[in-house]
FILUM-917585 format. One record per residue (C-alpha): residue number from 1; residue in one letter; x, y negated, z negated. Coordinates in Angstrom, 2 decimals, always signed. Layout:
<fidrens>
   nr  rest       px       py       pz
  NUM     A        X        Y        Z
...
</fidrens>
This chain:
<fidrens>
   nr  rest       px       py       pz
    1     X   +57.40  -182.46   -19.28
    2     X   +59.49  -185.53   -20.01
    3     X   +61.84  -186.44   -22.86
    4     X   +61.24  -190.19   -22.51
    5     X   +59.11  -190.31   -25.65
    6     X   +61.20  -188.08   -27.92
    7     X   +63.62  -190.05   -30.11
    8     X   +66.23  -187.44   -30.94
    9     X   +68.08  -187.54   -34.22
   10     X   +71.73  -188.66   -34.43
   11     X   +71.78  -188.88   -30.63
   12     X   +73.38  -191.43   -28.33
   13     X   +70.41  -191.94   -26.03
   14     X   +72.50  -193.34   -23.17
   15     X   +74.13  -189.90   -22.86
   16     X   +70.94  -188.65   -21.22
   17     X   +70.16  -191.67   -19.06
   18     X   +71.07  -189.70   -15.94
   19     X   +71.18  -186.17   -17.27
   20     X   +68.60  -183.68   -18.52
   21     X   +68.32  -183.11   -22.25
   22     X   +69.24  -179.52   -23.19
   23     X   +65.93  -177.92   -24.09
   24     X   +65.92  -174.76   -26.20
   25     X   +62.80  -172.64   -25.84
   26     X   +63.51  -169.33   -27.57
   27     X   +65.74  -167.62   -30.10
   28     X   +66.60  -163.99   -30.72
   29     X   +69.07  -162.78   -33.32
   30     X   +72.26  -164.80   -33.02
   31     X   +71.31  -166.29   -29.65
   32     X   +69.23  -169.16   -28.29
   33     X   +67.88  -169.62   -24.76
   34     X   +67.21  -172.80   -22.80
   35     X   +64.45  -173.65   -20.36
   36     X   +66.62  -172.45   -17.47
   37     X   +66.97  -168.99   -18.99
   38     X   +70.61  -169.44   -20.04
   39     X   +71.79  -167.77   -23.26
   40     X   +74.03  -169.35   -25.91
   41     X   +75.53  -167.95   -29.08
   42     X   +74.16  -170.07   -31.93
   43     X   +77.44  -170.89   -33.62
   44     X   +75.85  -173.42   -36.00
   45     X   +72.77  -171.45   -37.15
   46     X   +70.62  -174.24   -35.73
   47     X   +71.87  -176.81   -38.22
   48     X   +73.50  -174.59   -40.89
   49     X   +70.08  -173.06   -41.55
   50     X   +69.08  -169.93   -39.59
   51     X   +70.70  -167.46   -41.97
   52     X   +68.93  -164.26   -40.90
   53     X   +68.83  -165.09   -37.19
   54     X   +66.14  -166.15   -34.76
   55     X   +62.91  -164.39   -33.91
   56     X   +62.23  -162.59   -37.19
   57     X   +58.62  -161.54   -36.86
   58     X   +58.28  -160.93   -40.58
   59     X   +58.71  -164.64   -41.35
   60     X   +56.22  -165.65   -38.67
   61     X   +53.71  -163.21   -40.14
   62     X   +54.27  -164.55   -43.67
   63     X   +53.54  -168.06   -42.42
   64     X   +50.41  -166.97   -40.55
   65     X   +49.06  -165.00   -43.51
   66     X   +49.57  -167.91   -45.91
   67     X   +48.07  -170.40   -43.46
   68     X   +44.88  -168.34   -43.30
   69     X   +44.72  -168.03   -47.10
   70     X   +45.74  -171.53   -48.27
   71     X   +47.33  -173.76   -45.66
   72     X   +47.99  -176.72   -47.94
   73     X   +47.60  -177.96   -51.45
   74     X   +49.85  -180.39   -53.34
   75     X   +51.74  -179.57   -56.51
   76     X   +50.88  -182.95   -58.04
   77     X   +49.33  -181.78   -61.35
   78     X   +48.28  -178.51   -59.68
   79     X   +50.01  -175.30   -58.70
   80     X   +49.54  -172.55   -56.15
   81     X   +50.81  -168.96   -56.30
   82     X   +53.55  -169.14   -53.67
   83     X   +55.21  -172.18   -55.29
   84     X   +55.02  -170.48   -58.70
   85     X   +56.54  -167.26   -57.41
   86     X   +59.26  -169.06   -55.48
   87     X   +60.22  -171.27   -58.43
   88     X   +60.56  -168.15   -60.60
   89     X   +62.66  -166.45   -57.94
   90     X   +65.02  -169.39   -57.44
   91     X   +65.45  -169.85   -61.19
   92     X   +66.42  -166.17   -61.47
   93     X   +69.11  -166.64   -58.80
   94     X   +70.54  -169.97   -59.97
   95     X   +73.52  -169.96   -62.33
   96     X   +73.21  -170.62   -66.06
   97     X   +70.15  -172.49   -67.33
   98     X   +69.18  -174.06   -64.03
   99     X   +65.54  -173.07   -64.44
  100     X   +63.66  -176.24   -63.44
  101     X   +62.78  -176.22   -59.73
  102     X   +61.50  -179.43   -58.12
  103     X   +60.51  -178.76   -54.51
  104     X   +61.12  -181.18   -51.64
  105     X   +60.93  -180.79   -47.86
  106     X   +64.57  -181.59   -47.02
  107     X   +68.10  -181.86   -48.32
  108     X   +68.07  -185.65   -48.26
  109     X   +64.97  -185.61   -50.45
  110     X   +66.61  -183.13   -52.81
  111     X   +69.64  -185.41   -53.20
  112     X   +67.40  -188.44   -53.66
  113     X   +65.48  -186.53   -56.34
  114     X   +68.68  -185.57   -58.16
  115     X   +69.88  -189.17   -58.38
  116     X   +66.48  -190.32   -59.61
  117     X   +66.40  -187.58   -62.25
  118     X   +69.91  -188.47   -63.44
  119     X   +68.89  -192.11   -63.88
  120     X   +65.59  -191.24   -65.56
  121     X   +67.23  -188.70   -67.88
  122     X   +69.71  -191.19   -69.26
  123     X   +67.00  -193.80   -69.72
  124     X   +64.84  -191.30   -71.59
  125     X   +67.76  -190.35   -73.84
  126     X   +68.78  -193.88   -74.77
  127     X   +71.63  -194.49   -72.32
  128     X   +69.98  -196.76   -69.72
  129     X   +73.23  -198.21   -68.36
  130     X   +74.26  -194.83   -66.89
  131     X   +72.94  -195.15   -63.33
  132     X   +75.88  -194.96   -60.90
  133     X   +77.11  -191.94   -58.95
  134     X   +80.54  -190.88   -57.73
  135     X   +80.90  -188.89   -54.51
  136     X   +83.76  -188.14   -52.11
  137     X   +85.12  -189.91   -49.06
  138     X   +83.77  -188.63   -45.73
  139     X   +81.14  -186.48   -47.50
  140     X   +77.61  -186.33   -46.07
  141     X   +74.70  -186.16   -48.50
  142     X   +71.69  -187.24   -46.42
  143     X   +69.96  -190.09   -44.63
  144     X   +67.35  -191.54   -47.03
  145     X   +68.55  -194.77   -48.60
  146     X   +69.74  -193.25   -51.87
  147     X   +71.29  -190.19   -50.25
  148     X   +72.89  -192.36   -47.56
  149     X   +74.41  -194.53   -50.29
  150     X   +75.99  -191.42   -51.81
  151     X   +77.26  -190.40   -48.36
  152     X   +80.89  -191.33   -47.73
  153     X   +80.76  -191.97   -43.97
  154     X   +80.94  -195.72   -43.21
  155     X   +80.13  -195.27   -39.54
  156     X   +76.60  -193.98   -40.15
  157     X   +75.81  -196.48   -42.93
  158     X   +76.68  -199.92   -41.59
  159     X   +73.44  -200.48   -39.64
  160     X   +71.39  -199.96   -42.80
  161     X   +73.27  -202.03   -45.35
  162     X   +72.83  -203.24   -47.97
  163     X   +72.28  -199.81   -49.46
  164     X   +71.49  -198.76   -53.01
  165     X   +74.17  -200.21   -55.32
  166     X   +76.21  -198.07   -57.66
  167     X   +77.45  -195.36   -55.28
  168     X   +81.22  -195.05   -55.82
  169     X   +83.66  -193.07   -53.65
  170     X   +86.73  -191.05   -54.64
  171     X   +89.21  -188.66   -53.00
  172     X   +88.03  -185.48   -51.32
  173     X   +89.75  -182.09   -51.39
  174     X   +91.30  -182.00   -47.91
  175     X   +94.55  -180.15   -48.64
  176     X   +95.63  -180.18   -44.99
  177     X   +96.06  -183.94   -45.25
  178     X   +96.96  -184.13   -48.93
  179     X   +98.53  -187.51   -49.79
  180     X  +100.29  -185.92   -52.81
  181     X  +101.25  -182.36   -53.87
  182     X  +101.12  -181.23   -50.24
  183     X  +103.12  -178.10   -51.14
  184     X  +101.08  -177.10   -54.20
  185     X   +97.33  -176.42   -53.78
  186     X   +96.71  -176.12   -57.52
  187     X   +98.46  -179.40   -58.35
  188     X   +96.61  -181.09   -55.48
  189     X   +93.28  -179.73   -56.70
  190     X   +93.92  -181.10   -60.18
  191     X   +94.91  -184.47   -58.72
  192     X   +91.78  -184.61   -56.51
  193     X   +89.51  -183.80   -59.44
  194     X   +91.23  -186.36   -61.62
  195     X   +90.77  -189.00   -58.93
  196     X   +87.05  -188.61   -59.56
  197     X   +87.76  -188.96   -63.27
  198     X   +89.73  -192.15   -62.64
  199     X   +86.83  -193.53   -60.59
  200     X   +84.50  -192.87   -63.52
  201     X   +86.91  -194.64   -65.87
  202     X   +87.28  -197.65   -63.56
  203     X   +83.52  -198.08   -63.42
  204     X   +83.09  -197.32   -67.11
  205     X   +81.74  -193.95   -68.16
  206     X   +78.81  -195.71   -69.83
  207     X   +77.64  -196.78   -66.34
  208     X   +78.06  -193.46   -64.45
  209     X   +75.25  -190.90   -64.41
  210     X   +76.44  -188.22   -62.00
  211     X   +79.08  -186.83   -59.67
  212     X   +77.84  -185.37   -56.35
  213     X   +80.03  -182.79   -54.61
  214     X   +79.53  -179.96   -52.12
  215     X   +81.14  -176.58   -52.88
  216     X   +82.73  -176.77   -49.41
  217     X   +82.62  -180.31   -48.07
  218     X   +80.94  -180.33   -44.68
  219     X   +81.93  -183.61   -43.01
  220     X   +85.55  -183.74   -42.01
  221     X   +85.45  -180.07   -41.15
  222     X   +84.89  -177.71   -44.07
  223     X   +87.15  -178.57   -47.02
  224     X   +87.14  -175.62   -49.44
  225     X   +88.05  -176.41   -53.05
  226     X   +91.70  -175.96   -54.05
  227     X   +92.41  -173.59   -56.96
  228     X   +91.27  -175.00   -60.27
  229     X   +89.47  -177.96   -58.72
  230     X   +85.99  -177.28   -60.01
  231     X   +87.17  -176.12   -63.43
  232     X   +88.90  -179.46   -63.93
  233     X   +85.97  -181.41   -62.47
  234     X   +83.60  -179.71   -64.91
  235     X   +85.89  -180.73   -67.79
  236     X   +85.98  -184.33   -66.56
  237     X   +82.19  -184.55   -66.32
  238     X   +81.86  -183.14   -69.83
  239     X   +84.48  -185.55   -71.20
  240     X   +82.56  -188.54   -69.82
  241     X   +78.99  -187.26   -70.35
  242     X   +78.37  -187.31   -66.60
  243     X   +76.13  -184.84   -64.74
  244     X   +77.75  -182.56   -62.16
  245     X   +75.51  -182.20   -59.11
  246     X   +76.37  -179.41   -56.68
  247     X   +74.97  -180.44   -53.29
  248     X   +74.36  -177.06   -51.66
  249     X   +72.05  -178.03   -48.83
  250     X   +74.45  -176.16   -46.52
  251     X   +76.33  -173.88   -48.89
  252     X   +73.40  -172.22   -50.72
  253     X   +71.58  -169.05   -49.68
  254     X   +74.40  -166.94   -48.36
  255     X   +76.58  -169.30   -46.37
  256     X   +79.49  -168.53   -48.73
  257     X   +78.50  -164.96   -49.56
  258     X   +76.54  -165.89   -52.71
  259     X   +73.14  -167.43   -53.28
  260     X   +74.91  -170.55   -54.51
  261     X   +78.38  -171.94   -53.86
  262     X   +78.76  -172.74   -57.56
  263     X   +78.65  -168.99   -58.19
  264     X   +81.28  -168.39   -55.53
  265     X   +83.71  -170.83   -57.12
  266     X   +82.81  -170.15   -60.74
  267     X   +81.54  -173.49   -62.00
  268     X   +78.34  -174.47   -63.77
  269     X   +76.56  -177.56   -62.37
  270     X   +73.86  -179.51   -64.16
  271     X   +71.85  -179.82   -60.94
  272     X   +71.88  -178.00   -57.60
  273     X   +70.35  -179.50   -54.46
  274     X   +69.44  -177.12   -51.64
  275     X   +67.28  -176.70   -48.52
  276     X   +68.02  -175.23   -45.03
  277     X   +68.83  -171.56   -45.71
  278     X   +66.07  -171.18   -48.31
  279     X   +63.68  -170.45   -45.44
  280     X   +66.36  -169.66   -42.84
  281     X   +65.08  -172.79   -41.13
  282     X   +61.71  -171.22   -40.28
  283     X   +59.83  -173.87   -42.27
  284     X   +60.90  -177.13   -43.94
  285     X   +61.66  -176.74   -47.65
  286     X   +64.21  -178.05   -50.12
  287     X   +64.66  -178.14   -53.87
  288     X   +66.41  -179.79   -56.76
  289     X   +67.22  -177.21   -59.42
  290     X   +67.93  -178.80   -62.80
  291     X   +69.04  -177.47   -66.16
  292     X   +66.54  -177.02   -68.97
  293     X   +68.40  -179.75   -70.87
  294     X   +67.54  -182.33   -68.22
  295     X   +63.86  -181.40   -68.27
  296     X   +63.56  -181.55   -72.07
  297     X   +62.88  -185.32   -72.38
  298     X   +59.92  -184.94   -70.00
  299     X   +58.18  -182.13   -71.86
  300     X   +56.49  -184.14   -74.63
  301     X   +53.93  -186.90   -74.99
  302     X   +53.31  -189.17   -72.04
  303     X   +56.80  -188.78   -70.55
  304     X   +56.56  -188.32   -66.77
  305     X   +59.07  -188.01   -63.96
  306     X   +57.40  -190.43   -61.56
  307     X   +58.51  -188.82   -58.34
  308     X   +56.73  -186.64   -55.80
  309     X   +56.63  -185.60   -52.14
  310     X   +53.43  -184.76   -50.26
  311     X   +54.68  -181.54   -48.72
  312     X   +57.10  -180.47   -51.47
  313     X   +56.46  -176.80   -52.30
  314     X   +54.15  -176.45   -49.29
  315     X   +52.29  -173.11   -49.49
  316     X   +53.35  -171.96   -46.01
  317     X   +56.99  -172.96   -46.48
  318     X   +57.05  -171.29   -49.89
  319     X   +55.65  -168.07   -48.43
  320     X   +58.29  -168.12   -45.72
  321     X   +61.02  -168.65   -48.31
  322     X   +59.81  -165.68   -50.36
  323     X   +59.79  -163.46   -47.27
  324     X   +63.23  -164.73   -46.32
  325     X   +64.66  -163.88   -49.74
  326     X   +63.07  -160.42   -49.58
  327     X   +64.97  -159.82   -46.34
  328     X   +68.17  -161.07   -48.01
  329     X   +67.81  -158.37   -50.64
  330     X   +66.60  -155.56   -48.41
  331     X   +69.34  -156.08   -45.80
  332     X   +72.08  -157.03   -48.29
  333     X   +72.80  -160.24   -46.40
  334     X   +75.19  -161.52   -49.07
  335     X   +77.15  -158.29   -49.02
  336     X   +77.34  -158.45   -45.23
  337     X   +78.90  -161.93   -45.42
  338     X   +81.41  -160.85   -48.07
  339     X   +82.38  -157.75   -46.11
  340     X   +82.85  -159.64   -42.85
  341     X   +84.16  -163.08   -43.84
  342     X   +87.78  -161.90   -43.70
  343     X   +87.29  -160.64   -40.16
  344     X   +85.65  -163.92   -39.16
  345     X   +88.56  -165.89   -40.57
  346     X   +91.24  -163.71   -38.98
  347     X   +89.47  -163.84   -35.61
  348     X   +89.35  -167.64   -35.70
  349     X   +92.96  -167.81   -36.89
  350     X   +94.07  -166.25   -33.61
  351     X   +93.41  -169.70   -32.17
  352     X   +96.28  -171.20   -34.16
  353     X   +98.63  -170.15   -31.35
  354     X   +97.11  -172.97   -29.28
  355     X   +99.01  -176.29   -29.45
  356     X   +95.80  -178.26   -30.03
  357     X   +94.71  -176.25   -33.10
  358     X   +96.12  -177.64   -36.34
  359     X   +94.26  -175.64   -38.95
  360     X   +91.41  -173.18   -39.42
  361     X   +89.76  -173.63   -42.82
  362     X   +86.63  -172.67   -44.71
  363     X   +85.06  -169.73   -46.50
  364     X   +82.25  -167.26   -45.95
  365     X   +80.54  -168.02   -42.63
  366     X   +81.45  -171.72   -42.71
  367     X   +84.60  -172.85   -40.86
  368     X   +86.20  -175.91   -39.39
  369     X   +88.94  -175.98   -36.76
  370     X   +90.93  -179.21   -36.90
  371     X   +92.35  -180.44   -33.59
  372     X   +95.68  -182.27   -33.46
  373     X   +98.00  -183.93   -30.96
  374     X  +101.09  -182.46   -32.63
  375     X  +101.06  -179.32   -34.79
  376     X  +104.38  -180.12   -36.48
  377     X  +103.61  -183.70   -37.54
  378     X   +99.82  -183.11   -37.78
  379     X   +99.32  -186.28   -35.75
  380     X   +95.64  -186.79   -35.07
  381     X   +93.83  -188.45   -32.16
  382     X   +92.94  -192.11   -32.10
  383     X   +89.36  -193.24   -31.62
  384     X   +89.53  -193.49   -27.83
  385     X   +91.19  -190.10   -27.52
  386     X   +88.60  -188.52   -29.81
  387     X   +85.82  -190.02   -27.73
  388     X   +87.25  -188.55   -24.53
  389     X   +88.11  -185.21   -26.10
  390     X   +85.00  -184.52   -28.15
  391     X   +82.14  -186.30   -26.40
  392     X   +83.69  -186.58   -22.98
  393     X   +84.70  -182.93   -22.74
  394     X   +84.41  -180.46   -25.62
  395     X   +80.75  -180.78   -26.59
  396     X   +79.48  -180.15   -23.07
  397     X   +82.19  -177.67   -22.11
  398     X   +81.54  -175.43   -25.12
  399     X   +77.81  -175.47   -24.54
  400     X   +78.23  -174.78   -20.82
  401     X   +80.48  -171.86   -21.72
  402     X   +77.73  -170.36   -23.88
  403     X   +78.53  -171.56   -27.42
  404     X   +76.39  -173.94   -29.42
  405     X   +78.50  -175.47   -32.20
  406     X   +79.60  -178.92   -33.41
  407     X   +82.51  -180.97   -32.10
  408     X   +82.79  -183.95   -34.40
  409     X   +85.15  -186.69   -35.59
  410     X   +83.59  -187.74   -38.88
  411     X   +87.05  -187.65   -40.41
  412     X   +89.60  -186.06   -38.08
  413     X   +88.49  -184.25   -34.88
  414     X   +87.10  -180.80   -35.67
  415     X   +84.99  -178.01   -34.30
  416     X   +82.59  -176.59   -36.88
  417     X   +81.19  -173.09   -36.95
  418     X   +78.37  -171.82   -39.14
  419     X   +76.75  -168.88   -37.36
  420     X   +73.78  -166.82   -38.57
  421     X   +74.74  -164.55   -41.45
  422     X   +73.82  -161.46   -39.43
  423     X   +76.79  -161.97   -37.09
  424     X   +79.51  -159.32   -36.84
  425     X   +82.82  -158.73   -35.06
  426     X   +81.19  -158.69   -31.64
  427     X   +79.96  -162.24   -32.21
  428     X   +83.26  -163.35   -33.74
  429     X   +85.12  -162.15   -30.67
  430     X   +82.68  -163.94   -28.38
  431     X   +83.13  -167.18   -30.34
  432     X   +86.92  -166.88   -30.24
  433     X   +86.97  -166.09   -26.52
  434     X   +84.87  -169.13   -25.60
  435     X   +86.85  -171.41   -27.91
  436     X   +90.16  -170.15   -26.52
  437     X   +89.22  -170.83   -22.93
  438     X   +87.77  -174.28   -23.60
  439     X   +90.47  -175.41   -26.05
  440     X   +93.19  -174.25   -23.66
  441     X   +91.71  -176.54   -21.03
  442     X   +91.31  -179.32   -23.60
  443     X   +95.00  -179.00   -24.44
  444     X   +95.90  -180.05   -20.92
  445     X   +94.08  -183.34   -21.47
  446     X   +96.31  -184.52   -24.33
</fidrens>
């Protein structure tokens, strides 16, 4: 078996010119196994997705049963029972009046759908100039052309420009590197929210349709919201008649101890985008969940939202999602995260005694560890140093030591952790032990 024909995603192909590609063949619980029989703790839940762990027979059986009954049918002017049941279930879990569920197959598609709906909604309601979006620097929102335009990472966009016009960027909520109010999280949170408001005003509120934000920003290494941030952001969106889109492709379905991050932080979005954890990664499925208000213009006459995806609401994926959510309830997965998140944080915070560890931040089962050259000044690594540290050493060393996670420098150098939601103190200790050994060695390279 060769890997010559497999074009891996977000992968520097030259890295494997003279080395075998790591090949994962099996998963069980919180662990994955490669083709050499070696075991690794899955510290990233695959890709922020495998909430209830690997190897759950119940989900495989749900997929097999549905495949035998109805393997595929589109939801273009038709319905099937699993999509109907899942839409009802998601609407019952979503906050407020977010009752309109538009299924996709991925997070990028969900984000793309949300931007299209925002544009279409304002056209249908007599405000056709409102088409732009505001998102945050360094944020990742997907790879399709619209979602990539909303993304705030220049390094992954330049090869594909020009992108969709009208995607504006504003400050993120990284308190560790706050340019103002560095001693006052609440004042910083208000400033960061109002920076989005100022971006709307610069563009003209009559041209801006939506603001896209994650509850905890992923890229850059898990920026949780400062106190009061989302309350002020909701006010700003209301003041300017702009939709607030909560991009929860990572944060939804238990990652933060609630079904949705908006619930965790107490704000009401107009749209939620989600994917990944809806099926625990066992089948591809995403969704845009919109408020009843946004659907209203499309409920009469010949009005149509001209958007669709072949495999959106796929019967097998929908059946897997329903089985996944049944397990969430039966095993109290959300409660498990809430009961154990403090222990996860405190275990990771032991690493702050290492000179290379600047900050541990995050919430729930979603953490970033920022690496620094100097803890006192918070001096970061330059591009060449990051290349040597992250790609030249850490990524391989952590994997070789038995931990699959992400070492990344989209923003400042970080290690990201997002393990399956079934993990407990035994797993936390294993993660900390591997990180301590590898980061101690990394510290000698500075």
